[in-house]
Every structure is written in structure tokens, then in C-alpha cells.
C-alpha positions as CSV (number, residue, x, y, z in Angstrom):
1,M,88.1,102.8,125.3
2,V,91.1,101.7,127.4
3,E,94.2,104.2,128.2
4,V,97.7,102.6,127.9
5,K,101.5,104.0,128.6
6,D,103.9,101.5,127.8
7,L,104.3,98.9,125.1
8,Q,103.0,95.8,127.0
9,A,99.5,97.6,127.9
10,L,99.5,98.5,124.5
11,K,99.9,95.1,122.6
12,E,97.3,94.1,125.9
13,A,94.8,96.3,124.3
14,N,94.9,96.0,120.6
15,T,92.0,93.4,120.6
16,E,89.2,93.7,117.8
17,N,87.2,97.4,117.8
18,N,88.7,98.7,121.3
19,E,89.6,102.5,121.1
20,I,93.3,102.9,122.4
21,I,94.2,106.0,124.0
22,V,98.3,106.3,124.1
23,T,99.1,108.9,127.2
24,E,102.9,108.4,127.1
25,N,105.1,108.0,124.5
26,I,105.9,104.6,123.5
27,A,108.8,102.9,121.9
28,L,107.8,99.9,119.3
29,E,110.7,97.1,119.3
30,G,109.0,96.0,115.8
31,E,106.2,96.4,113.6
32,F,102.5,97.2,115.0
33,V,99.5,95.6,113.1
34,L,96.1,97.3,114.3
35,Q,93.6,94.4,115.1
36,P,90.8,94.9,113.2
37,G,88.2,97.7,114.2
38,V,91.0,99.2,116.3
39,T,91.2,103.1,116.9
40,L,94.5,104.7,118.1
41,K,94.7,107.8,119.7
42,G,97.1,110.2,121.2
43,Q,95.9,111.7,124.4
44,D,97.4,114.9,122.5
45,A,99.0,115.6,119.5
46,T,102.8,115.3,120.7
47,I,102.3,112.0,121.9
48,E,104.5,109.7,119.8
49,I,104.9,106.4,119.0
50,S,108.4,105.5,117.3
51,G,110.0,102.5,116.3
52,E,113.5,102.0,113.3
53,G,111.6,100.0,110.7
54,Q,107.8,99.8,109.6
55,L,105.9,101.4,112.1
56,V,101.7,100.8,112.1
57,G,100.3,98.8,110.3
58,L,96.5,98.8,109.3
59,S,94.2,95.3,109.0
60,T,90.5,96.2,108.5
61,D,88.3,99.5,109.5
62,N,91.1,101.3,111.4
63,T,91.5,104.6,113.0
64,I,94.9,106.7,114.0
65,E,93.8,110.1,115.4
66,N,95.7,113.2,117.5
67,I,99.1,111.6,117.1
68,T,102.9,111.7,116.0
69,L,104.5,108.5,114.9
70,R,108.0,108.5,114.2
71,T,110.5,106.0,112.4
72,N,113.0,105.8,110.0
73,K,112.9,108.1,106.8
74,D,113.2,105.5,104.2
75,T,110.5,103.1,105.8
76,D,106.3,103.6,106.3
77,A,105.0,105.3,109.6
78,V,101.7,103.5,108.1
79,Y,101.0,101.1,105.7
80,F,98.4,98.3,105.0
81,D,99.2,95.3,106.5
82,G,99.3,92.8,103.1
83,T,96.8,90.9,104.7
84,G,94.1,92.2,102.1
85,A,92.7,95.8,103.2
86,Q,89.1,96.0,103.2
87,G,86.5,98.8,104.9
88,K,86.9,102.6,106.4
89,Y,90.2,103.6,107.0
90,V,91.0,107.4,108.9
91,L,93.9,109.5,109.7
92,N,93.1,112.3,111.0
93,N,95.7,115.1,112.9
94,V,98.5,113.0,112.4
95,T,102.3,114.0,111.7
96,T,104.9,111.2,110.4
97,Y,108.2,111.0,110.0
98,G,108.4,108.0,107.5
99,A,105.8,107.9,104.7
100,V,101.9,107.0,104.6
101,T,101.6,104.4,102.0
102,L,98.3,102.9,101.3
103,I,98.4,100.5,99.0
104,A,95.8,98.2,98.0
105,D,97.1,94.7,97.0
106,D,94.5,91.9,96.2
107,A,92.0,93.9,98.7
108,K,89.5,91.8,99.6
109,G,86.4,94.4,99.6
110,D,85.9,97.9,98.9
111,I,88.3,100.3,100.6
112,Q,87.0,104.4,101.8
113,V,90.5,106.6,103.3
114,D,90.4,109.5,105.0
115,V,93.2,111.6,105.5
116,E,92.7,114.7,107.1
117,N,95.5,117.4,108.5
118,V,98.4,114.8,108.0
119,D,102.0,116.7,108.2
120,V,104.6,114.1,106.5
121,V,107.8,115.7,107.8
122,E,110.1,113.6,106.5
123,A,110.3,110.9,104.3
124,N,112.7,108.9,101.5
125,V,110.8,106.7,99.1
126,T,113.2,107.1,96.4
127,H,114.3,103.4,96.7
128,K,111.3,101.8,95.9
129,E,110.9,100.9,92.6
130,E,107.1,100.2,91.5
131,G,105.1,102.9,90.1
132,P,102.2,103.6,87.9
133,Q,104.0,103.5,84.3
134,G,102.9,105.7,81.2
135,F,103.9,108.2,78.5
136,G,107.7,106.8,78.6
137,V,108.2,107.3,82.4
138,T,107.5,105.9,86.3
139,V,106.1,107.9,88.6
140,I,107.5,107.6,92.4
141,Q,105.8,107.2,95.2
142,G,104.9,109.8,97.6
143,G,105.0,110.8,101.1
144,I,101.6,110.1,101.1
145,T,100.6,107.5,98.7
146,I,97.2,106.5,98.2
147,W,97.4,103.4,95.4
148,N,94.4,101.1,94.6
149,R,95.8,97.9,92.7
150,T,92.7,95.4,93.1
151,P,90.3,95.6,89.8
152,D,86.5,94.8,90.8
153,I,86.8,96.7,93.6
154,R,85.5,100.4,95.1
155,F,88.4,102.6,96.2
156,D,87.4,105.8,97.0
157,A,89.8,108.3,98.7
158,E,89.1,111.9,100.5
159,V,92.5,113.9,101.2
160,R,92.3,117.1,102.9
161,E,94.6,119.6,104.5
162,V,98.0,117.5,104.1
163,S,101.2,119.2,104.1
164,V,104.7,116.8,103.2
165,G,108.2,118.3,103.5
166,R,109.4,121.9,104.4
167,E,111.3,124.6,102.9
168,G,114.5,123.5,101.9
169,E,114.1,120.1,103.9
170,P,111.8,117.9,101.0
171,V,110.9,114.8,101.3
172,N,112.3,112.6,98.7
173,G,110.2,111.1,96.1
174,S,107.1,112.5,95.5
175,G,104.8,114.5,97.6
176,V,100.8,113.4,97.3
177,F,100.1,110.5,95.2
178,V,96.9,109.2,94.1
179,S,96.6,106.4,91.6
180,G,95.0,103.2,90.3
181,T,96.0,101.3,87.6
182,D,95.0,100.0,83.6
183,D,92.5,97.9,85.5
184,A,91.5,99.4,88.8
185,K,89.9,103.3,89.9
186,I,90.4,105.3,92.5
187,Y,87.8,108.0,93.1
188,S,88.2,111.0,95.4
189,K,85.8,113.9,95.5
190,L,88.7,115.9,97.5
191,I,92.3,116.4,97.5
192,T,93.6,119.6,99.5
193,T,97.0,120.7,100.0
194,N,99.0,123.0,102.3
195,N,103.0,123.2,101.6
196,V,104.4,120.7,99.8
197,Y,107.9,120.4,99.5
198,T,109.6,117.2,97.5
199,N,112.6,116.6,95.7
200,G,112.9,112.6,93.9
201,L,116.6,113.0,94.1
202,L,116.7,111.1,90.4
203,T,120.2,111.4,88.5
204,Q,120.8,114.4,86.1
205,G,120.0,112.4,82.2
206,V,117.8,109.9,83.6
207,A,114.5,109.9,81.2
208,N,112.5,106.7,82.7
209,R,111.6,108.5,86.3
210,I,109.4,111.4,87.5
211,S,108.1,112.7,90.7
212,G,105.3,115.3,91.6
213,G,104.7,117.3,94.5
214,V,100.8,116.3,93.8
215,F,100.2,113.6,91.5
216,T,96.7,112.5,89.9
217,V,98.1,109.3,88.6
218,T,96.2,106.5,86.6
219,N,92.6,105.8,86.0
220,A,92.2,108.8,89.0
221,Y,88.8,110.0,89.1
222,V,88.8,113.3,91.0
223,D,86.1,115.8,91.6
224,R,88.2,118.7,93.2
225,V,92.1,119.6,93.4
226,E,93.2,122.5,95.5
227,N,96.6,123.4,96.2
228,K,96.2,126.1,99.5
229,G,99.6,125.7,100.1
230,L,102.9,126.6,98.2
231,T,103.6,123.6,95.9
232,K,107.7,123.4,95.4
233,T,110.1,120.8,93.8
234,Y,113.9,120.7,93.9
235,G,115.7,118.4,91.9
236,F,115.6,116.6,87.9
237,N,112.3,115.5,86.4
238,D,110.3,116.6,89.5
239,M,107.0,118.4,88.3
240,V,105.3,120.0,90.6
241,L,101.6,119.5,90.0
242,D,100.6,116.4,87.6
243,N,97.8,115.3,85.9
244,W,97.3,111.8,84.4
245,G,93.5,111.1,85.3
246,Y,90.4,112.7,85.3
247,V,89.8,116.3,87.4
248,K,86.6,118.1,87.4
249,E,87.9,121.1,89.3
250,W,91.5,121.8,89.9
251,V,92.2,125.4,92.0
252,V,95.7,126.5,93.2
253,R,95.5,129.5,95.6
254,D,99.1,130.1,96.2
255,E,102.8,129.8,94.0
256,V,103.8,126.9,92.3
257,Q,107.7,126.6,91.9
258,S,110.3,124.7,90.8
259,E,114.3,124.6,90.8
260,G,115.1,121.6,88.7
261,T,116.0,120.8,85.0
262,S,112.6,119.5,83.5
263,G,110.7,120.8,86.8
264,I,107.6,121.9,84.9
265,G,104.8,123.6,86.9
266,F,102.1,121.8,85.8
267,V,102.0,119.4,83.5
268,N,98.6,117.6,82.0
269,F,98.5,113.8,80.5
270,G,94.3,113.4,81.2
271,D,91.2,115.7,81.3
272,I,90.5,118.4,83.3
273,D,87.1,120.4,83.0
274,A,88.1,123.7,85.2
275,L,92.1,124.4,86.0
276,D,92.6,127.5,87.5
277,I,95.8,128.6,88.8
278,Q,95.8,132.1,90.8
279,A,99.0,132.1,91.6
280,P,102.5,132.8,90.1
281,I,104.2,129.7,88.2
282,R,108.0,130.1,88.9
283,T,110.2,128.0,87.7
284,K,114.3,127.9,87.8
285,G,115.9,124.9,85.2
286,T,116.8,123.9,82.0
287,G,113.9,122.5,80.3
288,A,111.3,123.7,83.3
289,R,108.4,124.5,81.3
290,G,106.0,126.8,83.0
291,I,102.9,124.4,81.9
292,N,102.2,121.9,79.3
293,N,99.0,119.8,77.7
294,Y,100.7,116.6,76.5
295,D,97.6,114.8,76.1
296,G,94.2,114.8,77.3
297,T,92.8,118.1,77.5
298,I,91.7,121.0,79.6
299,K,88.3,122.1,78.8
300,K,88.9,126.0,80.7
301,L,92.3,127.1,81.8
302,D,93.2,129.9,84.0
303,L,96.3,131.4,84.8
304,D,97.5,134.3,86.8
305,L,101.4,134.5,85.6
306,I,104.2,132.5,84.6
307,E,107.7,132.7,85.0
308,T,111.0,130.7,84.1
309,H,114.3,131.0,84.4
310,G,116.2,128.2,82.1
311,D,117.4,127.0,78.7
312,G,114.0,125.4,77.2
313,A,112.1,126.3,79.6
314,V,108.6,127.4,77.6
315,G,106.1,129.2,79.3
316,I,103.2,127.6,78.2
317,Q,103.0,124.4,75.9
318,I,100.1,122.8,74.1
319,S,100.6,119.7,72.2
320,K,97.0,118.4,71.7
321,P,92.8,120.4,72.0
322,V,92.3,122.2,74.5
323,G,89.6,125.0,75.4
324,R,89.5,128.5,76.6
325,I,92.8,129.8,78.0
326,T,93.0,133.1,79.9
327,V,96.4,134.7,81.1
328,H,95.6,137.7,83.5
329,K,99.1,138.9,83.8
330,D,102.4,138.1,82.0
331,I,104.2,135.6,80.4
332,K,108.3,135.7,80.9
333,T,110.8,133.8,79.7
334,Y,114.9,134.0,80.4
335,G,116.6,131.6,78.8
336,G,117.4,130.1,75.2
337,T,117.7,126.9,73.6
338,G,118.4,123.3,75.9
339,E,117.3,119.9,76.9
340,S,114.3,119.0,78.1
341,L,112.6,115.5,79.0
342,V,109.9,115.3,76.9
343,K,107.5,112.1,77.4
344,G,110.5,109.8,78.3
345,V,112.8,111.5,76.2
346,I,114.8,114.1,76.1
347,K,114.8,117.1,73.7
348,Q,116.2,119.9,72.5
349,L,113.5,123.1,73.0
350,S,113.2,126.7,73.1
351,A,112.2,129.1,76.0
352,I,109.1,130.3,73.3
353,G,106.7,132.0,75.4
354,I,103.8,130.7,74.1
355,S,103.8,127.4,72.2
356,I,101.0,125.9,70.2
357,L,102.4,122.9,68.4
358,D,101.4,121.3,65.0
359,G,98.0,119.0,66.1
360,A,96.9,121.4,68.7
361,E,93.5,123.2,68.6
362,V,93.1,126.0,71.1
363,E,89.2,127.5,71.3
364,S,90.7,130.7,72.2
365,L,93.3,132.5,74.0
366,E,94.0,135.9,75.3
367,V,96.5,137.2,77.6
368,K,96.0,140.4,79.5
369,G,99.1,141.2,80.2
370,N,102.9,140.9,78.5
371,V,104.7,137.8,76.6
372,H,108.3,138.9,76.9
373,T,111.3,136.2,76.0
374,H,114.8,137.1,77.2
375,G,117.0,134.9,75.1
376,K,118.7,135.3,71.9
377,D,116.8,135.1,69.0
378,I,113.7,133.5,71.2
379,T,110.5,133.9,69.4
380,P,107.8,134.9,71.9
381,V,105.1,133.6,70.6
382,Q,105.1,130.2,68.2
383,N,101.7,128.9,66.6
384,E,101.5,125.5,64.6
385,G,98.2,124.6,65.5
386,T,94.5,126.4,65.6
387,V,93.3,129.2,67.9
388,R,89.8,129.0,66.6
389,D,89.1,132.2,68.1
390,G,92.1,134.2,67.5
391,L,95.5,134.9,69.7
392,K,94.8,138.2,71.8
393,I,97.7,140.0,73.8
394,L,96.6,142.5,75.1
395,G,100.6,143.6,76.1
396,E,103.5,143.3,74.5
397,T,104.4,140.7,72.6
398,L,108.7,141.3,72.6
399,N,111.8,140.1,72.7
400,K,114.0,141.8,75.1
401,Y,117.5,140.5,74.7
402,E,120.1,142.6,75.5
């Protein structure tokens, strides 16, 4: 273990398996790649390493703890150095200005990533063109990106207590992004988030790119996702919560909010055993639906309250077979017919409260409150599919247009 207080001492201490304690702020003159086995710690979390480009690179078996990393918002504060990642990587109690980008191309061996108490204050990744592709769109990378692109390795990632962006000052891009590829899987026992704020900065009308506040993407196998804080998106095609992978349990404890056109609250294209949204979904924007099951399935779905404000902003839309759905409060939509993104295509939708499409089969659907629409001639319920145990709405089912 060695303490350092300037750049020269930091460079000299960067030798294999060393533990470096930074005691004073240090400005880098270029990117700084940790040697294999090196741990980089701040004497306290306010200690800052700063620079103007790619900041701290990880080689093999590296740890960064208790420090602030500051670079330009459109570059990476932490990244794999490109020499072939392998081993265990730990980020703990780290604040960044700039993205955390851990992309495994041509990894040399198995990888384990543990990210805990990481706060990405600002980042802009929207210039990065590469992203997982599927369902007619490409997903924009995130303020925190963990992406396995190497087949035939085991990549495990745990993400705990992370935060992205600030209210009114969102990270540009997705927020928390965990993905594999068609040929490479990624595994996670736990993903937990605090407040997440994002804006993908997409131009109105773009149909082939999306972002997500928290996004489990291609070939992601996750035991549990828990959103402890608010998740909010601001822009066009900014999904709030989105799954293309395989999740055993997803729990949402704070509000799901969007303020952009086609900013859907929760989107599922994968498989989820149990989705429990314990707080309201509130959207404001044309085509900003509450929740969509486009593909795959959700075996058990619990919802608190859904409120949408915008033409084409359906409350619940089901396209494929799902299990038991319970809405514990109300579904309220405020809008008429308008455009919305559907699998990479802009289509006309109406702000129906519950829309069960042809080919969808629901085991049961119970709403313990009301289903109210407020747009002219917008029906509260559209059922073109099958609800095996019946559709039960305990409150009112009304169009309240005035």
C-alpha cells in the first residue's frame, strides 16, 4: 500500500497488485490505465481525479473505491482498456462525471463485475452508435453500461444502489444498461437502483433508436431487479423501464415517470416471472403508454396506479400471452388518438385504458379501482384477445370526456 498526492507519485505507484491511496486531488494529463491487480482508493470520497478525455482504464482484477472521477461528460470516467478483460472488477462508493462503460470485446477469460454505490452525476453517450439491436430498434448505451460481447465466457455483474443523473439534469442516453449479445450471455443476481434520470436526446420522428432508464437487454439473465428510487425519462423514445432479457423478479418501489413522446413506463419483450410495480406509473406525452407486453411474457404482474396524459397513450397494452394481472388502484388516461412507436414503426393508437390485442391471452385481469378515459370517443376497455378467468373491474368503467 502506498499513499500518493501528485501525478508523478501516482504513475510510480501503478505497479502490479499494489494498493494506491490518493490523499490529494490529482489532474491527469491523459488516460490512466490501472495495472493488473491494482486497487485505487481515495483517502475520502471527495478526493478527485480529473482529466479531459478517457480517464481511468481497467486491465485485470482492478478495484476503484471511495473516490470522485471527473472528465468531460461525453467521455468515459471508467472503462475496460481494450487489452482483453478478465478477472474481478469492483467499483464501490465512486462518483463520476462521465460514463462508466464496461464493454467486454475479446475478453481473455471469465469476468465478474461488482458495482456498488456508484453515482453517475453527468454523462452523454448519445454519440456512441453501437448498441444491441432488436425489434426494429437499436438501444443507446447508458451512463452505466455493462455489456458482454465475448461468447464462451462467463460474465457476472452485480449492480447495487446506483444513481444516474439529477432531476432536470438527466444523463444523456440510457441510465443503467446491462446486456449481452445474440451469442454472449450476461448474468446478474441483483440490480438495484436509486434515482435515475435520463434523456436520449432523440429527434422527434426517429423510429430506429431508443433509450431506457433501466434496461436489461439482449441475453441478460437476472435474478432480481429493484428500483428503490424514482426512475424518470424526459425525451422522445425514452422508455423508463425495459426488459429484453430473462428476469425472475422485478420490484419497483418508487414512481415511474416519463415526459417525452413514446416514453413508455414499462416495456417487456422478454420473460419476467414476477413484476411488482408498487408505485404509480405516470406518463406525459403522445404515445407514452403506461405498460406494454409486446413479446415474451410476464407470469405475474402487480400494478399500483397508471395515469397517462397524451394522445395514443394507452394505459395497459397486452400483445402476447401473460399470466395474472392485478391493478390495485386506478387506470386513468387523458388523451385521444395519436402517434406512438410500435416495434420501430410509428403507428396511430388511441388512449384506451386497457387494450388486449388479438393473439393475447391473459390468465386473469382484476382492477380494484376505476378505469377512466378522458378523450373523446375513447373506450376504457378494448378486448380482442382472451381473458381466461374473466376481466374484473371493481370500480367504474367510464369515458369521462366533457
